[in-house]
N, C-alpha and C positions, 0 to 999 in steps of 0.2 A: 355328501354322496357325490361321486364322480361317475360320469358316463364315459364309456370307451371313446377313443379318438374318432373323429369324423371320417378319417380315411385310413385305410389299411392297404399298404402296398399300392397306392395310387387308385384304389377302388373305394367308393362310398360303402360304409358299413350299413347293414340293414338296421335301421333305427329301432325297429321292434325287438330285434335280437339284443341290442344294447340295453333296452329297457328291461327285458326279461332277466338280464344278469343282475339287476339290483333287487334287493329284498323288499323294498317298499314300492314295487311297481304295480301291484294289483289295482290301485285306483286308476292308473293310466291304462291298464288293460281293459277295465270296465268302460272307460271313456272311449277307447278305440273301438270296442265292440258296439257301443251305442252309435257311434258315428257310422260304422260299417252297416248297421242295420237300419239306419234312418232312410226313409224313402227319398229317392232322388227327386228333387223338385223339377217341375216342368219349366224349361227355360223359354218356352214359347210365350209370346206376349202379343197382344193386339197393338195395332198402330193407330194413333190418333191422326186424323186428316182434317184439313180445313174444308170449308164448303167448296171452294174453288178446286181443290185437289180431288174431292169426291166427285164433283161434276166432270172433271177431266177423266177420272177413272171410268166413269160410266160411259163416256164417249169413246174411250179407247179399248175397253175390255167387254166384249159381248157375254163372256162367261160370268161376269160379276153379278152376284145376287144381292139386291138391296132390300133390306128388311126394316120395316117401320115397327118398332116395338111399343108404340103408344096404344092407347085404347081405341076402340071403334069410333067413338065420338070425336077424339082428337084427329084421327085419320080423316073422318068425314069433313072436318073443318078446313082441310087442305093438306096436301102431301106431295112428296117428290114423285113426279110421273114415273110409271113403270115399277113402282115398289110393291113389295108383298107385305101385307099386314099380318104380323104375328105378335100379338101383345106379349109383353115380357112374361106374364104368368102362364102362357101357353107354349113358350119356346122349347122347353125341355121335352114336352110331350110330342112336339113336331120335328125334333132335331133329325130324325131318321129320313126326312124328306130330302136331305142334302148329303152329298158325298163330301168327305173330309178335305179332299184337295180343292174343293170349290172356293173361289175367293168370295168373301162376304163383307158387305158394308152394312153396318147397323146404325140406326139413328132413332132418337126420341125427340122430345121437345127442346131440351136444353143440354143433353149429353150425359145425364147421370144414369138413367135406366139403360141406355145403350152401352155404357161401360160395363154394367152388370151383365147384359146380354153377351157382350164380347168375351167376358170372363167365362161365361157358361159355354160358349162355343169352343174356346181354347181348351177348357177342361174336358171336352168331348173329342179332342184330337184335331180340331180344325186349326190350320196353320196360317192361312191367309185371311186374317180377320182385321177389319178396319172399323174404327169408330168415328162418326162425324162429330168432331169437336164443336161444342156449342149447339148441337142438334139442329132441328128444323128452324129454330129462331135464327141461327147463323146463316142458314140457307136463304131464308127470306131477306135477311139484312143485306146479303150480297145481290139481291134481285134476280136470283137464279130461277129457272122455270119451275112452276108448281101447278098442281092440278087444283082447279077451282073447288071451293067447298061444295059438298053435296047437300041437297035440301030434302 
């Protein structure tokens, strides 16, 4: 089976029209229809930041909201000053507390739950989402300021 030439009088030929001219084109049409109907994936992605980068962001951007997604007990054992505790399992139910243009930094103990939290925020339309790579452990390793454990 031959497909029509790629150019006709210096202009590209519509490839779909060329496919339609062939008798065995229906599988291709089905494929094209499926591709056209597929949901467009969200290209937004969160950004991983180091502890020092997170600290610098907090110093430079007053609008930055920092969310600790650990448990109450973990938070009580020490946390980054000025953070808001929203455990991961409560995040979706409290997501309306923030406007989507708000820059948000999330963290947990080692960075795994905060990646999940960042994905949740992105899926709800937030565009400026940052994840503290290595979590609170990396913050402590750098010797950055932390709130003392609550008793």
